[in-house]
N, C-alpha and C positions, 0 to 999 in steps of 0.2 A: 504494499499499499502505500502511498504519499505522504508523509508525513512531515513535521516539525517537530525537532526535540532540541535539547540542551544535555551537554554532560558536565557542565562547569557554568558555575554562577557568574556573572557578569553583564555590560552593556549589551543591549539586543543585538545591535549587530556583529558583537564579536564570538556571539556563542548560541546564538540564534542557526540551525542550520534546516536546510528542506531536502529530503531525498526520500529513498525506497527503506520500508523497515518491512519487518514481518507482519501479515496479519495476522491481528490477536483471535482466539480461539474461547466463546464463552464458558464459564464453568458452571457447577450447580449453581440455580438461583440468578444466574445472571442474564443478561440479551446484548447480542451486538447490533450496534446502530451503524448503517452506513449516514457517514453526517454530509451534510449540503452545506450549512452553516452552521458556523464556531463561533462562540461568544469572546471575546476579549477582554477581561475587567483588571481592575485596579488590583485585587488579591493575587494574577496572575503573573504581572510585573513585578511584584513587590517579592515572590516568591523565586521568581530569575534573578533579581538585584541582591537577594541576601539581605533583605529587608532585616532591621533588629539585630543584626547579626545571627541571622537564619544559615543553618549549613543545606547543601545538596541532602536531601531526604532521602533519593533513590541513586543510583551511580547513572541512571538515565532518566529525564523526564520528558513527557510529551506534554506541553502546558494547555491550559484551559480546561475551565471544568463545566460549561455551559456548550450546549450545541443543538440543534433540529436536524432530522435525519427519518431513516425509515429502518425499523427491524430487519434485519435479514438473516438474522440465527440466533437461536435460546437454547440456552443449556439445561442441563436436568432440572427438574421441581419447577419449570417454568412452562404455562399452558402455552401448548403450540401455536393456538391460533393467533399469537403476539407475533410471530411472522408475518412482515408487509403493512405492519402498523405505524403508521406518521406518529411520532414521538418527538417532544421537546425532552432533553437533557440536561440533570443538574447534579453538581458535585462529583463530576466524573475523574476528578483528579485531587480531590479530598481524601487524604492520606493513601492514596493510590497513585504509581508513576507515572501510568498514562492517560493525559485526556482526551479532548476533543480536536486538536489542531493536526487532523489525519483524516483520512478519507474511512477510516473505522473506531470506531471506542466500544469500549465493553463498560458495563456497567450493571451495578445492583438491579435484578427488575423492576421493581419501586421508584428507581432513579431516571427511569423514562416512562414520561405522562403523556397518554394521549394528547395529540395535536388535533382539535376538529379542524374539518378539511377547508373549511372556510378562512382558517388564518393563515398565513404565508410562512413559511420557513423561518424569513428573518425575524417576523414578532415571536414564533418559538425562542430560537437562538437567544431573545431580549428577555428570556421571563428567570434567569437562574439566580444563582447564588450570587455574585453581585450585577452581573451586567446590566440592561439595566437592574438593576440587584435586588431580585422580585423576591427571594426568600427573605433576605434580610430585612427591606423594606417591609415585609407583610408582618414579622416579626416586631418591629419598630411600631408599628401602629397595632396589632391585634394581639400581643403577647399579654396584656392587661385586660383582655375582655371587648366588646363592641363599642366602636366609637359612635353611632347613629345617636345626631342630637348633641354632640360634644365639640367643643372647642381644640381644636388641633393646631398648633404651631411646628411648622416643618422649618428649622433651619437651615442653610444649604439647599433651598427646593430647585437649584437648576444643574445638583449634584448629581452624579447616578442612583444613590439610595432616595437622597431627598426629592426628585422628580417623581419619581414610582411611589414612595410613602405618600406625596400630596395626591394623587391619582386615588391610590387605594383607599384613603381616608376620604374623600371626596364622594366616592365608588359605594362607600359604607355609608354615607348618610352624615357625615361631618361636614363643620364648617371649617375650611382651611384658614389660616395665617402663615404668610409665609414671608421669610428674610432671605435677603440676597448680598453680598458684602460692599458692593458699590452701588452708588445711584441709576450709572447707565443701566445697570443690569436690569433694572425694574421693566426695561421695554421686552425683556424676552420672556416674559411671565404669561401663564395661559391664565385668562381671566375666566375663563370656562370652568377651573380648577378653583385658584385661589382666590378667595373673596377678598382677602387684604394682603398689602405684600409691603415689606419694609426694608428699606436701606440701612447696614450698619453702620454704616460713614455718617448718618445722618447726626444731629445736636443730641437727641434724648430717644433710642430706639425702645428705650421700657415704655417712657411716655406715650409713645407712637402705638404699641401694643397694648398697652390699658386702654387706649382710648378706643379700641373696636372691642375689648374683653375687658370690662370695668372689675368684674369681679375675678378675675385670670384667666388662664389656659387651662384645660382638663390634662392633654399629652403634650409634651415636648419631645420631638423626634431633632436627637441632637448631633452632627458632625464633627463639633468641635468644644468638647465640654470645658478645655480648660479655658479656653476662649470666652465662654458663655456661661459659667458658670454664675455669676454675678447677675447676669441679665436674666436668664434662667430662673433664680430665686425671686428677682424683682415682680417678674409676671406669671409666674405657677399660683393656681387657685388649691385651696387647702385642700388636700387628698390627690393633689394631680402626680402624675408619672412622668418623669425624665427616662426616654429612653435612647439612649448614648450608646452609638457603635463605632463612634472614633473620637480621638482626641488628638492634641499637636504636642503636648507634654508628657510624659511616660509616668511620672508623679505629679498627677493634676491635685490641685489643690477644689476644695468646694467650701461654701459659706453653710459649716455644718449645722451649728446652732440654729439659726433662723428656718432651713431647708426640715430640720428635724420640728420645730414646733409649728412649722405648715405642714406637719405628715405628708411630706413627700416622698416617693417611692424613687428609688434609682435604679434605672434597671439595665445593665451592661448585657452587651451582646456579642458575640462573638458567632459568623456564621456557621462554623464548620462543626461545630458541636453543638449544634440548636438539636433538640430531641425528635427524635425520628419521626413522630406523628405530628408535630409543628410543622417537619418539612413536607410532609404529605398534604395536610391541610394547607399550606402555602400554595403546593402546587396545583390543589382543586381550585382554591380560591383566585388564585391568578388565570389559570386557564379560563374561568367564569367571566371574570374580568375583560382579558382580552377578549372571548367572546363576545362582550357587550361596546365593545370598541373603546374600551378605558384606557389602554394603553398604546404604546407608541414605538418604533423601531428605531436603530441604530443606523450609525454609518458602515459603509462596508470597504473593506480591501479583500485582495487576492491573496490566495496561501503565501504567494513568492515574495510578497511585501507585511509578511509578519513583523519582521525587524521595524517598519514603519510603523505598524499599527500600536506595537509594543511601546515605542519611544510618544506617540501620540496620549497614547492613556497615561503614561506617566508625564507627559506635560499639562496633563488636566483637559485634554479635549475632548468632543465628542461627549462632554458630561460623564467622562469615564463608561461609554458604552460605543464598543467597537465592535463589527463581526467580521469575520473571514470568509471570503467565499472557498469551497474545497471543489477539486476538479471533480467530477462524476467519469 
């Protein structure tokens, strides 16, 4: 099969190779998917770079966790009728060496979710952990219960997780308030999803948020806890939840006592280790949201340009949502 891989960590152009590798074979409980589109995520590029001092988890890695394609072979203990089914794939390279930047990938049966016929492969490959980082976004919004009728504040709403979290919260009946880093970014907000948007470079973003949420917000989707902890404290309602999936400082300070007296829950989210049932529920809801037209697709590159795609994700381009088209 044609694939991309790396045998050592480093800059994309230096370590990513494209060539032929043996076709994988599904084992018990697994399916093999002929990949049409592979998702490139920030998590993939961090693994390739050795982010936070991480080392090579396996001697050779085929990157990427997300994809869309067709099941073409099944292992023992898998329903044979799954062969020929269109699917979208998540978590292919979570604790496994070979992901989706290849013509074939093998994953556990439950990590290949059925893709409705009227949805494109490009959209399917944008649904996973964190491309349009679907499962992470789903968990930030729903880990603490339904959001129907609630006020949800989404920081970094133009980013990969933030953009999808906003769409999922709106789809589920919440009123979405969002922030962006700079005032010019407000021009890129989707008013059909976000009711009110605030730029963090304004004089008093907390007052601006409170003008739309006088009693405070019920949920906060947080991309930079180290930067926003005081702001979050200023706008959180009593019993609010701060769902944080990223921070800029490894040892992040928070205003502990004000948050405590406001009964705020701080939920930290690491996507690779979400409970299995949470991932399956996210897959079901993401498929439903996509079928309802609530989600969008990402930009595309050919497999031969995988290094360019990784560099663009590292630079924050495409809101962290890039796809690779796999030759058939």
